[in-house]
C-alpha positions as CSV (number, residue, x, y, z in Angstrom):
1,M,-3.0,-24.0,-3.4
2,Y,-1.9,-22.1,-0.3
3,L,-3.9,-20.4,2.5
4,Y,-3.0,-16.8,1.3
5,E,-2.2,-17.1,-2.2
6,N,0.1,-14.1,-3.5
7,N,-0.8,-12.1,-0.1
8,P,2.7,-12.4,1.7
9,E,1.4,-9.6,4.0
10,L,-1.3,-11.9,5.6
11,Y,1.4,-14.2,6.9
12,A,2.9,-11.5,8.9
13,Q,-0.4,-10.6,10.3
14,D,-0.8,-14.1,11.3
15,I,2.4,-14.0,13.2
16,L,1.9,-10.9,14.7
17,S,-1.6,-11.9,15.9
18,S,-0.5,-15.4,17.4
19,L,2.4,-14.1,19.2
20,N,0.8,-11.0,20.5
21,L,3.5,-8.7,19.0
22,T,3.3,-4.9,18.7
23,P,5.9,-2.3,17.5
24,P,8.8,-2.2,17.9
25,V,8.3,-5.8,17.0
26,D,10.6,-8.4,18.8
27,I,11.9,-10.3,15.7
28,F,14.0,-12.6,17.9
29,K,11.0,-14.0,19.7
30,V,9.5,-15.1,16.2
31,C,12.9,-16.8,15.8
32,E,12.8,-18.4,19.1
33,T,9.2,-19.8,18.8
34,Y,9.8,-21.2,15.5
35,D,13.3,-22.5,16.0
36,L,15.1,-20.1,13.7
37,K,18.5,-19.5,14.7
38,V,20.2,-16.3,14.0
39,N,24.0,-16.3,13.2
40,Y,26.1,-13.3,12.3
41,E,29.2,-14.1,9.9
42,N,31.4,-12.3,7.3
43,I,29.6,-13.6,4.3
44,R,31.1,-12.5,1.1
45,S,28.3,-13.9,-1.4
46,A,25.3,-12.2,0.2
47,E,23.9,-9.7,2.8
48,A,21.8,-12.6,4.3
49,L,20.9,-16.2,4.0
50,L,18.0,-18.6,5.0
51,I,19.0,-22.3,5.1
52,V,16.6,-25.1,6.0
53,S,18.2,-28.3,6.0
54,K,18.0,-31.6,7.8
55,G,16.0,-30.2,10.6
56,K,18.3,-27.1,11.1
57,K,16.9,-23.5,10.4
58,N,19.4,-20.9,10.3
59,I,19.2,-17.4,9.2
60,I,22.9,-15.8,8.7
61,I,23.4,-12.1,8.5
62,N,26.6,-10.6,7.1
63,N,27.6,-8.5,10.1
64,R,30.5,-7.0,8.0
65,K,28.1,-5.4,5.4
66,I,24.9,-4.8,7.5
67,L,26.0,-2.7,10.8
68,F,22.8,-0.6,11.2
69,I,20.6,-2.3,13.8
70,P,17.3,-1.2,12.3
71,R,18.9,-2.5,9.0
72,Q,19.7,-5.9,10.5
73,R,16.4,-6.3,12.0
74,F,14.7,-5.9,8.5
75,S,17.3,-8.3,7.0
76,I,16.3,-11.0,9.8
77,A,12.4,-10.2,9.2
78,H,13.1,-10.3,5.4
79,E,14.7,-14.1,5.8
80,E,12.0,-14.9,8.2
81,G,9.4,-14.2,5.2
82,H,11.4,-16.5,3.1
83,F,10.7,-19.1,5.7
84,F,7.0,-18.4,6.5
85,I,6.0,-17.9,2.7
86,P,5.2,-21.7,1.7
87,W,6.0,-21.2,-1.8
88,H,9.4,-20.0,-1.2
89,R,12.5,-22.2,-1.4
90,N,14.6,-23.6,1.7
91,I,17.7,-22.0,0.8
92,C,17.7,-18.3,-0.2
93,T,20.6,-16.0,-0.8
94,C,19.6,-12.4,-0.4
95,S,21.6,-9.4,-1.5
96,N,20.6,-5.5,-1.7
97,I,17.7,-6.2,0.4
98,G,17.0,-2.4,1.1
99,D,16.8,-1.7,-2.6
100,F,13.8,-3.2,-2.9
101,S,13.5,-4.2,-6.6
102,L,10.2,-5.6,-8.3
103,D,12.4,-7.5,-10.8
104,N,12.5,-10.6,-8.3
105,L,9.2,-12.0,-7.2
106,E,10.2,-13.9,-4.1
107,E,12.4,-11.0,-3.1
108,N,9.6,-8.7,-3.3
109,Q,7.2,-11.0,-1.5
110,A,9.8,-11.4,1.2
111,Y,10.0,-7.7,1.5
112,I,6.4,-7.0,1.7
113,F,6.4,-9.6,4.7
114,A,9.1,-8.0,6.4
115,A,7.5,-4.5,6.0
116,E,4.1,-5.7,7.4
117,L,5.9,-7.8,10.3
118,L,8.0,-4.9,11.5
119,I,5.5,-1.9,10.5
120,P,1.8,-3.3,10.6
121,T,-0.7,-1.3,8.5
122,N,-3.2,-1.6,11.0
123,I,-1.1,0.1,13.8
124,L,0.7,2.6,11.2
125,L,-2.7,3.9,9.6
126,P,-4.1,5.7,12.6
127,K,-0.8,7.3,13.1
128,I,-0.7,9.0,9.6
129,E,-4.3,9.7,8.9
130,D,-5.1,13.4,8.5
131,K,-1.6,14.0,8.7
132,V,0.6,15.6,6.2
133,I,3.4,13.1,4.9
134,T,6.7,15.1,5.9
135,L,10.2,13.8,6.3
136,E,10.1,14.6,10.2
137,L,7.0,12.7,10.6
138,I,8.6,9.7,8.8
139,K,11.5,10.1,11.0
140,E,9.5,10.0,14.2
141,L,7.7,6.7,13.0
142,A,11.1,5.2,12.0
143,Q,12.4,5.7,15.5
144,E,9.2,4.5,17.1
145,F,8.9,1.2,15.2
146,N,12.7,0.9,15.1
147,V,13.0,0.5,11.4
148,S,15.2,2.4,8.9
149,L,14.0,5.6,7.3
150,G,13.9,4.1,3.9
151,A,11.6,1.2,5.1
152,M,9.2,3.4,6.8
153,T,9.2,5.9,4.0
154,R,8.2,3.1,1.5
155,K,5.6,1.7,3.8
156,V,4.1,5.3,4.7
157,I,3.9,6.1,0.9
158,S,2.3,2.7,-0.1
159,I,-0.7,3.5,2.2
160,T,-1.2,7.3,1.5
161,Q,-3.7,9.0,-0.6
162,D,-1.4,12.1,-0.6
163,K,0.5,12.9,-4.3
164,V,3.9,12.2,-2.6
165,I,7.5,10.5,-3.9
166,A,10.9,9.7,-2.2
167,M,14.1,9.4,-3.8
168,V,17.8,9.2,-3.2
169,Y,19.5,11.9,-5.4
170,Y,23.0,12.0,-6.6
171,S,25.7,14.7,-7.5
172,N,25.3,13.7,-11.1
173,G,21.5,14.2,-11.0
174,A,21.0,10.3,-10.9
175,K,17.8,9.7,-8.9
176,I,16.8,6.4,-7.3
177,V,12.9,6.4,-6.6
178,Q,12.2,4.9,-3.4
179,A,8.6,4.8,-3.4
180,K,5.7,6.9,-4.8
181,S,2.0,7.0,-4.0
182,S,-0.6,5.5,-6.3
183,S,-2.1,9.0,-6.9
184,F,1.4,10.2,-8.0
185,D,1.2,11.3,-11.7
186,F,4.0,13.7,-12.3
187,N,7.6,13.1,-14.5
188,L,10.5,13.6,-12.6
189,K,13.1,15.7,-14.8
190,P,16.3,14.1,-15.6
191,G,19.5,15.3,-14.8
192,I,20.7,17.9,-12.2
193,I,17.9,19.7,-10.5
194,K,18.8,23.3,-10.5
195,G,17.5,25.2,-7.7
196,S,16.7,22.2,-5.5
197,A,17.9,22.1,-1.8
198,A,18.9,18.5,-2.9
199,K,21.9,20.0,-5.2
200,E,22.9,22.3,-2.6
201,L,23.1,19.9,0.0
202,L,25.6,17.7,-2.0
203,H,27.5,20.8,-2.9
204,N,27.8,22.2,0.7
205,R,27.3,19.0,2.7
206,Y,25.3,20.5,5.3
207,S,24.8,18.4,8.7
208,N,21.8,16.0,9.2
209,E,19.6,18.8,9.3
210,T,16.5,18.5,7.2
211,V,16.1,21.3,4.4
212,K,12.5,22.3,3.5
213,R,11.5,24.3,0.5
214,I,8.4,25.5,-1.4
215,L,9.2,25.5,-4.9
216,R,7.8,25.9,-8.5
217,C,6.5,22.6,-10.0
218,N,8.9,22.7,-12.8
219,V,11.8,22.9,-10.7
220,W,11.6,18.9,-10.3
221,F,8.9,18.0,-12.5
222,Q,8.6,17.9,-16.4
223,E,4.9,19.3,-15.8
224,N,4.8,23.0,-15.6
225,S,1.9,24.0,-14.0
226,D,1.0,27.3,-12.2
227,N,-2.0,25.7,-10.2
228,F,0.2,24.4,-7.5
229,E,3.6,24.6,-5.9
230,I,5.8,21.6,-4.3
231,V,7.5,21.0,-1.0
232,E,10.9,19.7,-1.2
233,E,12.4,18.2,1.9
234,S,15.9,16.9,1.6
235,L,18.3,15.3,4.1
236,Y,22.1,14.8,3.4
237,Q,23.0,11.1,4.0
238,P,27.2,11.6,4.4
239,N,27.5,7.5,4.8
240,F,26.1,7.1,1.0
241,I,27.3,10.8,-0.4
242,R,23.7,11.1,-1.5
243,V,20.5,13.1,-0.5
244,F,17.2,11.7,0.4
245,T,14.3,13.6,-0.7
246,I,10.6,13.8,-0.5
247,L,8.4,15.9,-2.8
248,R,4.8,16.6,-2.1
249,I,2.1,19.3,-3.2
250,A,2.3,22.4,-0.8
251,N,-0.5,23.3,1.6
252,D,-1.7,26.3,3.7
253,M,0.3,25.3,6.5
254,D,3.5,25.1,4.6
255,Y,2.9,28.5,3.4
256,M,1.9,29.9,6.9
257,E,5.2,28.0,8.4
258,A,7.2,29.9,5.7
259,Y,5.7,33.2,6.3
260,F,6.4,33.1,9.9
261,D,9.5,31.1,9.6
262,I,8.4,28.3,12.0
């Protein structure tokens, strides 16, 4: 029996409270307080490691594979999760941390811990209440909390009541869903999405500008409804040769912005 059975975010909240941490969270203060040493090495076997042995506590980050600072911060927080969650092992080898797969329970729990440590729900929630979940809002929050776009997107979408989905889109039509809200109940079309900004971005390879469009529901989804249209916001990511896309239901402000070309 553990203090917080199957609730890794509560362990993160305890640390935030005990160390009086606020975003952008100083993850190195956590390491210093609990005598966790962070090392940067060119390790081939993983993105990050936690090794607790013979009184020594080490986090090892693959500094050849993980160069982006917000990504390094999340990887360190992820390994801290393995350390603080009492039923996890003393030696953890972690690969593809940012992919967030539900197939591995311990990796999922460490991800949830890291997301709560770096993006505390009680601080994030007031910042998105009564706001439309846009790509620009998520980018601003990611910068404020010093986390990656992907990490902030998954956290925001996990707590919003809006119907919204985020994914990465590739030129062959492959789509990897990053997150979808609990109320989201539409089915993505398979294959290449004709008429989408995502397809055009991959073809033309625009700059890092966000492209926003109001589209018919059936451009992206198998459902063919005349009751509403959707907003697509897409951003080309040249380092990955892919597009990051958020889809949600269009509202009056979207139509007003489109009409006045705001």
